[in-house]
C-alpha positions in Angstrom: 50.6 -3.1 17.8 51.0 -6.6 16.3 53.8 -7.9 14.2 53.6 -7.7 10.4 51.5 -10.5 9.0 49.2 -11.1 12.0 46.5 -9.1 10.3 46.4 -11.5 7.3 44.5 -13.9 9.6 41.6 -11.5 9.5 39.1 -10.5 6.8 40.5 -7.9 4.4 38.0 -5.2 5.5 39.2 -5.4 9.1 43.0 -5.8 8.7 45.0 -3.6 11.1 48.0 -4.0 13.3 46.3 -2.5 16.3 45.8 -5.2 18.9 42.6 -3.8 20.5 40.8 -3.7 17.2 41.8 -7.2 16.2 40.7 -8.5 19.6 37.3 -7.1 19.1 36.9 -8.6 15.6 38.1 -12.0 17.1 35.6 -11.7 20.0 32.7 -11.1 17.6 33.8 -14.1 15.6 34.1 -16.4 18.6 30.9 -15.4 20.3 27.9 -17.7 19.8 24.5 -16.3 19.3 23.3 -15.0 22.7 26.9 -14.8 23.9 27.9 -11.8 26.0 31.1 -9.9 26.2 32.6 -7.0 28.1 36.0 -5.5 27.3 38.2 -2.5 27.9 39.0 -0.3 24.9 40.8 3.0 24.6 39.1 6.2 23.7 40.6 6.1 20.3 38.4 3.3 19.3 35.2 5.3 20.0 36.0 8.2 17.6 38.5 6.4 15.3 37.7 6.3 11.6 38.7 4.0 8.6 39.0 0.4 9.7 37.6 1.3 13.2 34.5 2.7 11.6 34.0 -0.6 9.7 34.5 -2.6 12.9 32.0 -0.5 14.8 29.5 -0.8 12.0 29.9 -4.6 12.1 29.6 -4.6 15.9 26.3 -2.6 15.9 24.9 -4.8 13.1 25.7 -8.2 14.6 25.6 -7.4 18.3 23.6 -5.3 20.8 26.1 -2.8 22.1 23.8 -1.8 24.9 26.2 0.0 27.3 29.4 1.9 27.3 30.9 2.9 30.7 33.3 5.8 30.2 36.0 5.6 32.8 37.9 8.6 34.2 41.5 9.4 33.5 44.3 7.4 35.3 42.5 4.1 35.8 45.6 2.2 34.5 48.3 4.5 36.0 51.2 4.2 36.1 51.3 1.9 33.1 49.3 4.1 30.8 47.4 7.4 31.0 45.2 6.6 28.1 41.5 7.2 28.8 39.5 3.9 28.6 35.9 2.6 28.3 34.0 -0.6 29.1 31.9 -1.9 26.3 29.1 -4.4 27.0 27.4 -6.3 24.2 25.5 -9.5 23.3 25.7 -11.2 19.9 22.7 -12.0 17.7 20.6 -8.8 18.0 21.5 -5.6 16.3 21.9 -2.4 18.4 18.9 -0.1 18.6 20.4 2.4 21.1 23.4 2.7 23.4 23.4 3.7 27.0 26.4 5.7 28.2 27.5 5.9 31.8 30.1 8.5 32.8 31.9 6.9 35.8 32.9 9.7 38.2 35.8 9.9 40.6 34.7 9.0 44.1 34.6 12.0 46.6 38.1 13.3 47.4 39.8 11.5 44.5 41.3 13.5 41.6 43.2 10.7 40.0 44.2 7.1 40.4 47.8 5.7 40.9 49.5 2.5 41.8 49.1 2.9 45.6 45.5 4.3 45.3 43.9 2.4 42.4 40.2 2.2 41.4 38.2 0.0 43.7 35.5 -2.5 42.7 33.1 -0.9 45.2 33.1 2.2 43.0 30.9 0.3 40.5 28.1 -0.2 43.0 26.2 2.7 41.4 26.4 1.1 38.0 25.2 -2.2 39.5 22.2 -0.6 41.1 21.3 1.2 37.8 22.0 -1.8 35.5 18.7 -3.6 35.3 18.0 -6.8 33.4 19.1 -7.3 29.8 16.4 -9.9 29.2 13.8 -7.2 29.8 15.6 -4.6 27.6 16.9 -2.6 30.5 13.4 -1.0 30.6 13.8 0.4 34.1 17.0 2.3 33.3 16.6 6.1 33.7 18.8 9.0 32.5 20.5 11.0 35.2 23.5 13.3 35.7 25.8 10.4 34.8 23.8 8.5 32.2 22.3 9.2 28.8 21.0 7.2 25.8 21.9 7.6 22.1 19.8 6.1 19.3 21.3 4.0 16.4 20.1 6.7 14.0 22.1 9.3 15.8 25.2 7.0 15.8 24.9 6.4 12.1 24.5 10.1 11.4 27.8 10.6 13.3 29.5 8.0 11.0 29.6 5.6 13.9 31.5 8.0 16.1 30.8 6.7 19.6 32.5 9.5 21.4 29.1 10.9 22.5 29.2 13.6 25.1 26.8 14.0 28.0 24.1 16.6 28.2 26.1 18.0 31.1 29.0 18.5 28.7 26.7 20.3 26.3 25.4 22.5 29.0 29.0 23.3 30.1 29.8 24.3 26.5 26.7 26.5 26.4 27.7 28.2 29.6 31.2 28.7 28.3 29.9 30.4 25.2 27.7 32.7 27.3 30.6 33.5 29.6 32.9 34.3 26.7 30.3 36.5 25.1 29.9 38.5 28.3 33.7 38.8 28.6 33.9 40.0 25.0 31.2 42.7 25.6 33.1 43.9 28.7 36.3 44.1 26.7 34.5 46.2 24.1 33.4 48.6 26.7 36.9 48.8 28.2 38.3 49.4 24.7 35.9 52.3 24.1 36.8 53.8 27.5 40.5 53.4 26.9 40.2 54.9 23.4 38.6 58.1 24.9 41.3 58.3 27.5 44.1 58.1 24.9 42.4 60.7 22.8 42.3 63.1 25.7 45.9 62.5 26.6 47.1 63.0 23.0 45.0 66.1 22.6 46.5 67.6 25.8 50.0 66.6 24.8 49.8 68.0 21.2 47.7 71.0 22.2 45.2 70.5 19.4 42.4 68.3 18.3 43.0 65.0 16.6 41.4 64.6 13.2 39.0 61.8 12.3 41.7 59.8 10.5 43.9 59.8 13.5 41.1 58.6 15.7 40.5 55.7 13.3 44.1 54.7 13.4 44.2 55.1 17.2 41.2 52.8 17.5 42.9 50.0 15.6 46.1 50.3 17.6 44.2 50.3 20.8 42.3 47.1 19.9 45.5 45.3 18.9 47.2 46.4 22.1 44.3 45.4 24.2 
């Protein structure tokens, strides 16, 4: 966060005390037409609203934000655990679509730290996939780590750039299916347990339980379960 008064050096629509946001506005101002930029920004910028939304709208109107590399957790450990992203854009051409690249941990790595940091060699896969900007990245292809989102979809999301992968969507679908199956199993267990309790109570009381008692028993059983 910047000191009070720093934001007054910026246009009123983009005034904020958050350093990362001000840096992006400054970079857009300083870039010449055709100029290229790459910078690290925290996850909060991607889904942030208010002033962040206005900054993202300006960015997509004045620059071609062609690629966002989503970095894994812990890249800047131990200094911060905030999840970060690499944004690549060129000034002078509006954005038509954005490619996202979900950078994975290398095999055997679960997190980064000061003694085992991220290595530049890990970006060899991105380098091989990158292609030429002058040709519109026409040879880029979607895979398990990459996907493309159109400007129309971004605008419909109110410039929320926290776009998830198809893999994430599939995981959510699988999770819903699993939860539904677990729920159905629980319902069967509840019915079975209800019958067992009814038999136990009838035996203990030596008489049949009326319908009202069964209804109450069912509710108690479900709450207990």
